[in-house]
Backbone of each chain as ProteinMPNN parsed JSONL, in Angstrom:
{"seq_chain_A": "MADDILDRYRESIDNIDAALIFMLAERFKITKAVGEHKAAAGLPAADPGREKVQIERLRTLAKSAHLDPDFSEKFLRFIIDEVIHHHRRAKATF", "coords_chain_A": {"N_chain_A": [[51.764, 19.846, 53.967], [51.015, 22.963, 55.309], [48.188, 24.926, 54.591], [46.502, 27.551, 54.968], [44.556, 29.029, 53.594], [43.377, 27.171, 51.814], [42.425, 25.378, 53.748], [40.451, 26.93, 55.003], [38.63, 27.326, 52.91], [37.855, 24.685, 52.558], [36.608, 24.125, 54.961], [34.301, 25.712, 54.697], [33.117, 24.429, 52.505], [32.619, 21.937, 53.666], [30.76, 22.673, 55.642], [28.64, 23.576, 54.036], [28.072, 21.2, 52.671], [27.128, 19.593, 54.763], [24.788, 20.992, 55.385], [23.44, 20.618, 52.962], [23.041, 17.835, 52.988], [21.351, 17.483, 55.243], [19.189, 18.967, 54.442], [18.413, 17.555, 52.19], [17.661, 15.181, 53.438], [15.397, 16.05, 54.775], [13.83, 16.743, 52.576], [13.389, 14.208, 51.414], [11.908, 13.049, 53.427], [9.544, 14.467, 53.128], [8.787, 13.836, 50.467], [8.326, 11.177, 50.851], [6.072, 11.245, 52.477], [4.367, 12.446, 50.643], [4.155, 10.39, 48.746], [2.83, 8.438, 50.283], [0.482, 9.808, 50.843], [-0.563, 10.185, 48.24], [-0.986, 7.519, 47.488], [-2.948, 6.789, 49.37], [-4.971, 8.56, 48.647], [-5.551, 7.736, 46.163], [-4.274, 8.877, 43.997], [-2.321, 9.34, 40.968], [1.14, 8.271, 40.881], [3.172, 9.593, 39.397], [3.581, 12.896, 37.995], [3.726, 14.597, 35.368], [3.263, 17.27, 34.593], [3.623, 18.819, 36.896], [6.338, 18.298, 37.311], [7.483, 19.597, 35.137], [6.93, 22.274, 35.738], [8.434, 22.525, 38.079], [11.05, 22.208, 37.081], [11.316, 24.44, 35.365], [11.061, 26.501, 37.221], [13.294, 26.03, 38.911], [15.371, 26.397, 37.089], [15.149, 29.132, 36.601], [15.659, 30.153, 39.176], [18.283, 29.213, 39.441], [19.628, 30.695, 37.469], [19.424, 33.267, 38.599], [21.12, 32.924, 40.699], [23.541, 32.694, 39.536], [24.162, 30.12, 38.741], [24.67, 27.305, 36.669], [21.907, 26.776, 34.653], [21.317, 24.375, 33.31], [22.635, 22.553, 34.885], [21.106, 22.743, 37.227], [18.754, 21.583, 36.398], [19.616, 19.001, 35.786], [20.334, 18.267, 38.336], [17.84, 18.286, 39.691], [16.599, 16.178, 38.334], [18.253, 14.101, 39.103], [17.644, 13.95, 41.829], [14.882, 13.411, 41.707], [14.94, 10.917, 40.46], [15.966, 9.421, 42.55], [13.893, 9.648, 44.373], [11.898, 8.202, 43.033], [13.12, 5.718, 43.071], [13.081, 5.287, 45.847], [10.29, 5.115, 46.247], [9.68, 2.81, 44.794], [11.115, 0.946, 46.257], [9.767, 1.132, 48.666], [7.275, 0.151, 47.949], [8.002, -2.478, 47.358], [8.337, -3.553, 49.823], [5.881, -4.136, 50.794]], "CA_chain_A": [[52.034, 21.287, 53.878], [49.892, 23.759, 55.824], [47.66, 25.903, 53.638], [45.351, 28.122, 55.687], [43.519, 29.451, 52.64], [42.695, 25.953, 51.391], [41.696, 24.862, 54.917], [39.239, 27.743, 55.226], [37.676, 26.975, 51.842], [37.336, 23.329, 52.794], [35.665, 24.232, 56.084], [33.044, 26.224, 54.141], [32.529, 23.349, 51.69], [32.097, 20.921, 54.597], [29.535, 23.229, 56.248], [27.576, 23.563, 53.008], [27.702, 19.802, 52.411], [26.289, 19.138, 55.882], [23.476, 21.621, 55.184], [22.798, 19.945, 51.818], [22.627, 16.481, 53.408], [20.19, 17.572, 56.139], [18.083, 19.481, 53.624], [17.961, 16.425, 51.362], [16.959, 14.252, 54.332], [14.069, 16.636, 54.987], [13.097, 16.627, 51.299], [12.946, 12.821, 51.233], [10.821, 12.834, 54.39], [8.314, 15.033, 52.55], [8.35, 13.056, 49.296], [7.785, 9.916, 51.377], [4.708, 11.571, 52.903], [3.601, 12.667, 49.404], [3.881, 9.057, 48.193], [1.801, 7.806, 51.122], [-0.76, 10.559, 50.637], [-1.079, 9.876, 46.899], [-1.491, 6.138, 47.515], [-4.192, 6.787, 50.157], [-5.99, 9.344, 47.942], [-5.751, 7.149, 44.836], [-3.696, 9.755, 42.97], [-1.191, 8.717, 40.267], [2.447, 8.561, 41.494], [3.903, 10.579, 38.594], [2.816, 14.084, 37.588], [4.663, 15.257, 34.446], [3.003, 18.715, 34.584], [4.297, 19.348, 38.09], [7.791, 18.205, 37.098], [7.841, 20.647, 34.166], [6.893, 23.542, 36.477], [9.594, 22.507, 38.995], [12.279, 22.411, 36.303], [11.365, 25.834, 34.912], [11.29, 27.336, 38.41], [14.689, 25.874, 39.359], [16.25, 27.021, 36.087], [15.093, 30.581, 36.84], [16.395, 30.398, 40.427], [19.705, 28.966, 39.177], [20.154, 31.862, 36.745], [19.544, 34.4, 39.522], [22.242, 32.622, 41.614], [24.701, 32.467, 38.662], [24.435, 28.672, 38.662], [24.289, 26.788, 35.352], [20.531, 26.252, 34.691], [21.317, 22.963, 32.9], [23.015, 21.754, 36.05], [19.982, 22.701, 38.177], [17.805, 20.606, 35.85], [20.261, 17.687, 35.983], [20.276, 18.034, 39.774], [16.466, 17.914, 40.044], [16.351, 14.833, 37.808], [19.016, 13.192, 39.974], [16.867, 13.822, 43.07], [13.606, 12.75, 41.381], [15.262, 9.498, 40.239], [16.12, 8.805, 43.87], [12.533, 9.585, 44.94], [11.241, 7.062, 42.364], [13.809, 4.547, 43.625], [12.527, 5.126, 47.205], [8.895, 4.677, 46.136], [9.704, 1.405, 44.348], [11.604, 0.141, 47.381], [8.687, 1.135, 49.66], [6.257, -0.776, 47.435], [8.54, -3.845, 47.417], [8.311, -4.054, 51.207], [4.498, -4.517, 51.147]], "C_chain_A": [[50.798, 22.07, 54.351], [49.47, 24.792, 54.78], [46.361, 26.438, 54.239], [44.204, 28.505, 54.754], [42.685, 28.238, 52.215], [41.859, 25.372, 52.54], [40.395, 25.633, 55.149], [38.181, 27.46, 54.159], [37.026, 25.617, 52.139], [36.353, 23.296, 53.96], [34.304, 24.712, 55.593], [32.35, 25.15, 53.311], [31.909, 22.288, 52.602], [30.812, 21.404, 55.274], [28.367, 23.168, 55.26], [27.119, 22.132, 52.744], [26.818, 19.247, 53.525], [24.881, 19.702, 55.723], [22.722, 20.931, 54.051], [22.25, 18.582, 52.231], [21.37, 16.558, 54.283], [18.957, 18.09, 55.391], [17.522, 18.357, 52.749], [17.193, 15.411, 52.208], [15.537, 14.741, 54.569], [13.221, 16.511, 53.719], [12.562, 15.211, 51.103], [11.855, 12.445, 52.245], [9.495, 13.313, 53.789], [7.85, 14.221, 51.344], [7.819, 11.688, 49.727], [6.316, 10.134, 51.79], [3.813, 11.807, 51.687], [3.208, 11.315, 48.799], [2.768, 8.359, 48.952], [0.447, 8.481, 50.91], [-1.387, 10.232, 49.285], [-1.678, 8.472, 46.855], [-2.845, 6.092, 48.232], [-5.321, 7.491, 49.403], [-6.27, 8.794, 46.544], [-5.26, 8.032, 43.703], [-2.543, 9.039, 42.259], [0.149, 9.165, 40.866], [3.169, 9.673, 40.74], [2.984, 11.721, 38.186], [3.727, 14.922, 36.687], [4.484, 16.781, 34.428], [3.727, 19.398, 35.729], [5.82, 19.379, 37.88], [8.273, 19.325, 36.168], [7.913, 22.017, 34.872], [8.113, 23.638, 37.404], [10.886, 22.826, 38.247], [12.402, 23.882, 35.884], [11.701, 26.778, 36.073], [12.756, 27.255, 38.856], [15.672, 26.495, 38.374], [16.311, 28.537, 36.3], [15.864, 30.939, 38.112], [17.896, 30.244, 40.201], [20.326, 30.179, 38.488], [20.38, 33.035, 37.693], [20.71, 34.195, 40.501], [23.544, 32.399, 40.845], [25.162, 31.012, 38.685], [23.937, 28.221, 37.29], [22.863, 26.199, 35.406], [20.445, 24.781, 34.265], [21.695, 22.065, 34.072], [21.847, 21.647, 37.026], [18.932, 21.686, 37.712], [18.323, 19.176, 36.063], [20.154, 17.29, 37.45], [18.866, 17.581, 40.184], [16.151, 16.504, 39.546], [17.063, 13.771, 38.647], [18.227, 12.912, 41.258], [15.56, 13.055, 42.808], [13.833, 11.252, 41.118], [15.371, 8.762, 41.57], [14.752, 8.658, 44.545], [11.792, 8.375, 44.366], [11.802, 5.754, 42.91], [13.275, 4.241, 45.039], [11.111, 4.549, 47.151], [8.816, 3.2, 45.739], [10.107, 0.493, 45.497], [10.507, 0.031, 48.447], [7.594, 0.149, 49.246], [6.707, -2.228, 47.597], [8.464, -4.42, 48.823], [6.895, -4.43, 51.646], [4.282, -6.006, 50.906]], "O_chain_A": [[49.69, 21.864, 53.857], [50.313, 25.448, 54.166], [45.284, 25.872, 54.053], [43.032, 28.327, 55.086], [41.455, 28.272, 52.251], [40.73, 24.929, 52.332], [39.362, 25.04, 55.457], [36.991, 27.366, 54.461], [35.817, 25.438, 51.989], [35.386, 22.534, 53.947], [33.271, 24.192, 56.014], [31.134, 24.981, 53.403], [30.808, 21.802, 52.341], [29.879, 20.623, 55.458], [27.258, 22.764, 55.61], [25.923, 21.875, 52.607], [25.866, 18.514, 53.257], [23.897, 18.985, 55.902], [21.52, 20.686, 54.155], [21.131, 18.219, 51.867], [20.431, 15.786, 54.087], [17.828, 17.694, 55.681], [16.309, 18.228, 52.59], [16.196, 14.847, 51.757], [14.591, 13.954, 54.567], [12.031, 16.206, 53.792], [11.422, 15.027, 50.677], [10.987, 11.624, 51.952], [8.464, 12.654, 53.922], [6.659, 13.944, 51.205], [6.966, 11.108, 49.054], [5.444, 9.318, 51.491], [2.645, 11.42, 51.688], [2.062, 11.123, 48.391], [1.873, 7.763, 48.354], [-0.587, 7.821, 50.811], [-2.597, 10.025, 49.191], [-2.737, 8.256, 46.265], [-3.777, 5.438, 47.763], [-6.481, 7.088, 49.495], [-7.12, 9.318, 45.824], [-5.763, 7.953, 42.583], [-1.858, 8.219, 42.871], [0.28, 10.306, 41.307], [3.717, 10.589, 41.354], [1.773, 11.546, 38.049], [4.41, 15.833, 37.154], [5.463, 17.508, 34.261], [4.367, 20.433, 35.544], [6.49, 20.353, 38.224], [9.329, 19.918, 36.386], [8.829, 22.805, 34.635], [8.744, 24.69, 37.505], [11.71, 23.612, 38.715], [13.462, 24.49, 36.032], [12.497, 27.707, 35.939], [13.382, 28.276, 39.144], [16.691, 27.055, 38.78], [17.375, 29.148, 36.196], [16.628, 31.905, 38.13], [18.69, 31.04, 40.702], [21.405, 30.637, 38.866], [21.4, 33.718, 37.608], [21.228, 35.159, 41.065], [24.54, 31.965, 41.425], [26.354, 30.71, 38.655], [22.91, 28.698, 36.807], [22.632, 25.228, 36.126], [19.618, 24.027, 34.778], [21.157, 20.97, 34.237], [21.614, 20.58, 37.594], [18.301, 21.016, 38.529], [17.582, 18.277, 36.46], [19.913, 16.126, 37.771], [18.713, 16.614, 40.931], [15.511, 15.723, 40.251], [16.534, 12.682, 38.87], [18.156, 11.77, 41.713], [15.182, 12.172, 43.577], [13.013, 10.421, 41.508], [14.924, 7.622, 41.699], [14.49, 7.656, 45.21], [11.146, 7.623, 45.096], [11.061, 4.808, 43.177], [13.047, 3.081, 45.382], [10.77, 3.629, 47.895], [8.004, 2.441, 46.269], [9.533, -0.578, 45.695], [10.333, -1.024, 49.057], [7.058, -0.588, 50.073], [5.905, -3.101, 47.929], [8.519, -5.637, 49.0], [6.708, -4.977, 52.733], [3.187, -6.517, 51.142]]}, "seq_chain_B": "MADDILDRYRESIDNIDAALIFMLAERFKITKAVGEHKAAAGLPAADPGREKVQIERLRTLAKSAHLDPDFSEKFLRFIIDEVIHHHRRAKATF", "coords_chain_B": {"N_chain_B": [[-8.221, 19.048, 40.437], [-8.628, 20.119, 43.723], [-6.26, 19.831, 46.307], [-5.382, 20.243, 49.304], [-3.562, 19.16, 51.131], [-1.592, 17.952, 49.532], [-0.757, 20.255, 48.172], [0.407, 21.712, 50.248], [2.569, 20.066, 50.949], [3.988, 20.241, 48.571], [4.681, 22.931, 48.51], [6.533, 22.991, 50.593], [8.497, 21.309, 49.509], [9.254, 22.868, 47.304], [10.324, 25.097, 48.641], [12.523, 23.915, 49.925], [13.946, 23.028, 47.682], [14.666, 25.478, 46.519], [16.389, 26.418, 48.499], [18.373, 24.448, 48.311], [19.364, 24.916, 45.715], [20.466, 27.52, 45.962], [22.36, 27.036, 47.897], [23.989, 25.226, 46.563], [24.922, 26.908, 44.552], [26.509, 28.604, 46.042], [28.379, 26.738, 46.956], [29.679, 26.043, 44.539], [30.822, 28.462, 43.942], [32.783, 28.547, 45.889], [34.32, 26.23, 45.276], [35.275, 27.033, 42.857], [36.955, 29.114, 43.604], [38.757, 27.592, 45.057], [39.899, 26.08, 43.016], [41.215, 28.098, 41.575], [42.967, 28.997, 43.527], [44.505, 26.681, 43.974], [45.717, 26.402, 41.47], [47.243, 28.754, 41.387], [48.924, 28.308, 43.555], [50.281, 26.147, 42.746], [49.36, 23.616, 43.372], [48.212, 20.176, 43.13], [45.229, 19.437, 41.217], [43.392, 17.373, 41.872], [42.605, 15.514, 44.874], [42.739, 12.727, 46.296], [42.754, 11.733, 48.94], [41.46, 13.684, 50.493], [38.909, 13.526, 49.322], [38.096, 10.996, 50.153], [37.864, 11.351, 52.92], [35.802, 13.248, 52.935], [33.663, 11.729, 51.881], [33.328, 9.718, 53.859], [32.613, 11.314, 56.046], [30.215, 12.487, 55.145], [28.636, 10.211, 54.846], [28.338, 9.449, 57.51], [26.977, 11.694, 58.545], [24.657, 11.478, 56.986], [23.553, 9.074, 57.945], [22.871, 9.881, 60.549], [20.821, 11.562, 59.936], [18.906, 9.918, 59.023], [19.087, 9.325, 56.333], [19.803, 7.592, 53.354], [23.021, 6.318, 53.389], [24.467, 5.466, 51.147], [23.248, 6.923, 49.169], [24.037, 9.516, 49.882], [26.72, 9.377, 49.309], [26.651, 8.931, 46.551], [25.507, 11.317, 45.84], [27.512, 13.196, 46.577], [29.497, 12.437, 44.761], [28.229, 13.07, 42.396], [28.141, 15.863, 42.585], [30.889, 16.437, 42.749], [31.726, 15.54, 40.246], [30.577, 17.502, 38.679], [32.017, 19.706, 39.548], [34.559, 19.053, 38.569], [33.984, 19.126, 35.87], [33.417, 21.882, 35.659], [35.983, 22.911, 36.216], [37.435, 21.928, 34.045], [36.157, 23.25, 31.988], [36.771, 25.859, 32.658], [39.551, 25.84, 32.291], [39.62, 25.436, 29.57], [38.931, 27.878, 28.585], [41.136, 29.448, 28.708]], "CA_chain_B": [[-8.805, 18.715, 41.745], [-7.908, 20.769, 44.825], [-5.758, 18.903, 47.322], [-4.614, 21.12, 50.199], [-2.444, 18.426, 51.745], [-0.551, 17.855, 48.499], [-0.254, 21.619, 47.932], [1.306, 22.097, 51.354], [3.812, 19.295, 50.786], [4.732, 20.767, 47.416], [5.251, 24.215, 48.93], [7.746, 22.678, 51.37], [9.505, 20.796, 48.565], [9.743, 24.019, 46.53], [11.196, 25.888, 49.522], [13.777, 23.172, 50.115], [14.684, 23.045, 46.413], [15.28, 26.798, 46.365], [17.53, 26.444, 49.425], [19.417, 23.573, 47.743], [19.957, 25.585, 44.548], [21.32, 28.64, 46.412], [23.491, 26.436, 48.611], [24.879, 24.672, 45.534], [25.565, 28.05, 43.886], [27.561, 29.038, 46.961], [29.412, 25.694, 46.959], [30.467, 26.148, 43.302], [31.637, 29.673, 44.066], [33.962, 28.196, 46.706], [35.206, 25.292, 44.563], [35.94, 27.825, 41.804], [38.059, 29.794, 44.293], [39.733, 26.544, 45.395], [40.599, 25.766, 41.761], [42.113, 29.215, 41.268], [44.012, 28.992, 44.548], [45.399, 25.544, 43.72], [46.497, 26.71, 40.268], [48.209, 29.795, 41.752], [49.882, 27.757, 44.522], [50.933, 24.992, 42.121], [48.889, 22.38, 44.003], [47.473, 19.32, 42.19], [43.778, 19.689, 41.211], [42.681, 16.301, 42.584], [43.151, 15.134, 46.179], [41.939, 11.535, 46.634], [42.656, 11.593, 50.394], [40.401, 14.619, 50.91], [37.629, 12.99, 48.855], [37.769, 9.846, 51.007], [37.416, 11.921, 54.201], [34.487, 13.869, 52.686], [32.655, 10.662, 51.717], [33.078, 9.098, 55.177], [31.915, 12.295, 56.872], [28.834, 12.632, 54.669], [27.919, 8.957, 55.159], [27.999, 9.512, 58.94], [25.914, 12.705, 58.68], [23.44, 10.926, 56.368], [22.978, 8.103, 58.9], [22.262, 10.597, 61.679], [19.613, 12.226, 59.432], [18.076, 8.842, 58.448], [19.193, 9.386, 54.87], [20.603, 6.465, 52.864], [24.425, 6.74, 53.241], [24.888, 5.242, 49.762], [22.774, 8.065, 48.38], [24.868, 10.692, 50.194], [27.979, 9.194, 48.569], [26.301, 9.138, 45.138], [25.262, 12.759, 45.725], [28.8, 13.898, 46.587], [30.18, 12.153, 43.489], [27.502, 13.85, 41.379], [28.596, 17.253, 42.739], [32.325, 16.496, 42.42], [31.804, 15.426, 38.78], [30.24, 18.824, 38.137], [33.163, 20.577, 39.87], [35.61, 18.7, 37.6], [33.466, 19.655, 34.597], [33.64, 23.341, 35.726], [37.422, 23.177, 36.139], [37.85, 21.664, 32.662], [35.605, 24.333, 31.163], [37.549, 27.056, 33.003], [40.854, 25.688, 31.629], [39.415, 25.528, 28.116], [38.734, 29.281, 28.194], [42.431, 30.152, 28.698]], "C_chain_B": [[-7.965, 19.359, 42.859], [-7.487, 19.727, 45.856], [-4.815, 19.708, 48.216], [-3.398, 20.43, 50.801], [-1.284, 18.36, 50.758], [0.071, 19.23, 48.232], [0.733, 22.045, 49.018], [2.638, 21.357, 51.275], [4.663, 19.905, 49.664], [5.354, 22.125, 47.71], [6.554, 23.991, 49.705], [8.854, 22.174, 50.456], [10.098, 21.962, 47.765], [10.67, 24.903, 47.362], [12.555, 25.215, 49.689], [14.604, 23.2, 48.83], [15.358, 24.396, 46.172], [16.518, 26.897, 47.254], [18.685, 25.603, 48.868], [20.133, 24.268, 46.582], [20.905, 26.71, 45.0], [22.548, 28.134, 47.171], [24.497, 25.862, 47.609], [25.617, 25.798, 44.8], [26.732, 28.546, 44.738], [28.713, 28.022, 46.967], [30.298, 25.804, 45.703], [31.314, 27.423, 43.284], [32.93, 29.337, 44.819], [34.892, 27.246, 45.952], [35.918, 26.008, 43.401], [37.163, 28.534, 42.416], [39.157, 28.793, 44.663], [40.566, 26.212, 44.15], [41.625, 26.838, 41.416], [43.29, 29.244, 42.249], [45.027, 27.874, 44.304], [46.299, 25.817, 42.517], [47.603, 27.713, 40.603], [49.306, 29.249, 42.663], [50.624, 26.545, 43.968], [50.564, 23.671, 42.772], [48.152, 21.511, 42.975], [45.957, 19.537, 42.326], [43.034, 18.647, 42.041], [43.375, 15.964, 43.89], [42.327, 13.95, 46.698], [41.765, 11.34, 48.141], [41.522, 12.452, 50.948], [39.019, 14.055, 50.537], [37.155, 11.844, 49.745], [37.206, 10.331, 52.353], [36.014, 12.526, 54.049], [33.386, 12.812, 52.614], [32.314, 10.045, 53.067], [32.263, 10.021, 56.076], [30.446, 12.403, 56.455], [28.013, 11.38, 54.951], [27.469, 8.974, 56.625], [26.869, 10.516, 59.178], [24.593, 12.163, 58.134], [22.76, 9.949, 57.34], [22.257, 8.821, 60.029], [20.968, 11.299, 61.25], [18.631, 11.213, 58.826], [17.979, 8.959, 56.929], [20.116, 8.224, 54.462], [22.059, 6.908, 52.663], [24.946, 6.523, 51.821], [24.442, 6.404, 48.871], [23.651, 9.289, 48.626], [26.201, 10.61, 49.438], [27.764, 9.454, 47.08], [26.131, 10.64, 44.874], [26.584, 13.524, 45.663], [29.543, 13.666, 45.273], [29.548, 12.946, 42.338], [27.989, 15.305, 41.387], [30.062, 17.392, 42.307], [32.522, 16.386, 40.901], [31.535, 16.78, 38.122], [31.39, 19.812, 38.383], [34.285, 20.335, 38.857], [35.249, 19.269, 36.218], [33.69, 21.19, 34.534], [35.115, 23.672, 35.518], [37.933, 22.995, 34.704], [37.407, 22.796, 31.763], [36.39, 25.62, 31.392], [38.909, 27.021, 32.309], [40.733, 25.928, 30.137], [39.255, 26.977, 27.658], [40.043, 30.077, 28.211], [43.043, 30.138, 27.29]], "O_chain_B": [[-6.751, 19.166, 42.925], [-8.27, 18.852, 46.225], [-3.624, 19.84, 47.934], [-2.339, 21.038, 50.96], [-0.143, 18.67, 51.1], [1.287, 19.346, 48.085], [1.761, 22.661, 48.734], [3.698, 21.939, 51.502], [5.878, 20.061, 49.791], [6.437, 22.434, 47.213], [7.541, 24.699, 49.504], [10.013, 22.561, 50.606], [11.313, 22.029, 47.574], [11.678, 25.4, 46.86], [13.599, 25.862, 49.606], [15.821, 23.374, 48.879], [16.485, 24.453, 45.681], [17.562, 27.391, 46.828], [19.844, 26.01, 48.948], [21.359, 24.213, 46.479], [22.013, 26.836, 44.479], [23.627, 28.721, 47.097], [25.707, 25.999, 47.787], [26.794, 25.659, 44.467], [27.802, 28.866, 44.221], [29.882, 28.406, 46.982], [31.519, 25.674, 45.791], [32.389, 27.455, 42.684], [34.017, 29.777, 44.444], [36.11, 27.423, 45.977], [37.025, 25.63, 43.016], [38.247, 28.551, 41.833], [40.343, 29.112, 44.59], [41.787, 26.08, 44.229], [42.75, 26.536, 41.019], [44.437, 29.479, 41.867], [46.237, 28.078, 44.41], [47.49, 25.505, 42.538], [48.746, 27.559, 40.171], [50.463, 29.658, 42.571], [51.491, 25.981, 44.636], [51.341, 22.717, 42.739], [47.535, 22.04, 42.051], [45.463, 19.792, 43.425], [42.149, 18.991, 42.824], [44.592, 16.109, 44.007], [41.356, 14.128, 47.433], [40.732, 10.832, 48.577], [40.727, 11.997, 51.771], [38.083, 14.102, 51.335], [35.968, 11.732, 50.052], [36.216, 9.801, 52.857], [35.152, 12.347, 54.909], [32.317, 12.971, 53.203], [31.139, 9.867, 53.388], [31.349, 9.583, 56.774], [29.549, 12.409, 57.299], [26.826, 11.475, 55.263], [26.353, 8.562, 56.941], [25.924, 10.234, 59.914], [23.538, 12.359, 58.739], [21.545, 9.996, 57.53], [21.162, 8.422, 60.425], [20.117, 11.6, 62.087], [17.647, 11.598, 58.195], [16.928, 8.723, 56.332], [21.09, 7.924, 55.153], [22.314, 7.792, 51.844], [25.769, 7.3, 51.338], [25.152, 6.812, 47.951], [23.975, 10.019, 47.689], [26.74, 11.621, 48.989], [28.578, 10.107, 46.428], [26.549, 11.16, 43.839], [26.765, 14.392, 44.809], [30.149, 14.59, 44.73], [30.237, 13.422, 41.436], [28.219, 15.899, 40.334], [30.429, 18.331, 41.599], [33.384, 17.061, 40.336], [32.18, 17.151, 37.141], [31.694, 20.647, 37.531], [34.887, 21.28, 38.348], [36.095, 19.812, 35.508], [34.097, 21.723, 33.501], [35.464, 24.577, 34.76], [38.742, 23.78, 34.211], [38.152, 23.254, 30.896], [36.647, 26.378, 30.456], [39.373, 28.04, 31.797], [41.606, 26.533, 29.513], [39.422, 27.274, 26.475], [40.075, 31.233, 27.789], [44.129, 30.68, 27.084]]}, "name": "protein", "num_of_chains": 2, "seq": "MADDILDRYRESIDNIDAALIFMLAERFKITKAVGEHKAAAGLPAADPGREKVQIERLRTLAKSAHLDPDFSEKFLRFIIDEVIHHHRRAKATFMADDILDRYRESIDNIDAALIFMLAERFKITKAVGEHKAAAGLPAADPGREKVQIERLRTLAKSAHLDPDFSEKFLRFIIDEVIHHHRRAKATF"}
């Protein structure tokens, strides 16, 4: 059954998803560089203080965008878990 | 300890995270409209065929961006779970 309204919504969702994927790819490129830089500079991999600041900042941004702040925190943790997973995998290849 | 390189990386990560949050806010606005449209048109809430197409598309985009395709699939499921959670919460307020 043709549904032009639904099709238009789905086109927008697909555009946003593509943007999200490419943005995430760029983010992981940077966190990879951060991992390499920290290893070279002898800095610890984790930085709980930084993470706390990131969470607070994203919660504030989420509120201003009428997005659930709890979701923005869950989202950041989801991404950070993947970053840690990447770092572990990178170490395992040495 | 001042570390200009790390500071610059973190600035980029913060910029990308802000973009991700605003993009996600826009995506949830659209899925909310989709939910309302489906309810009004008497369409079923879930559409497994659509989800399959979305996953395949995102996996292909992820590969072209050198992002782990498994992660892109995990990411979409994470977002879809939140959409379902929103829809349930919206129903519960009626």
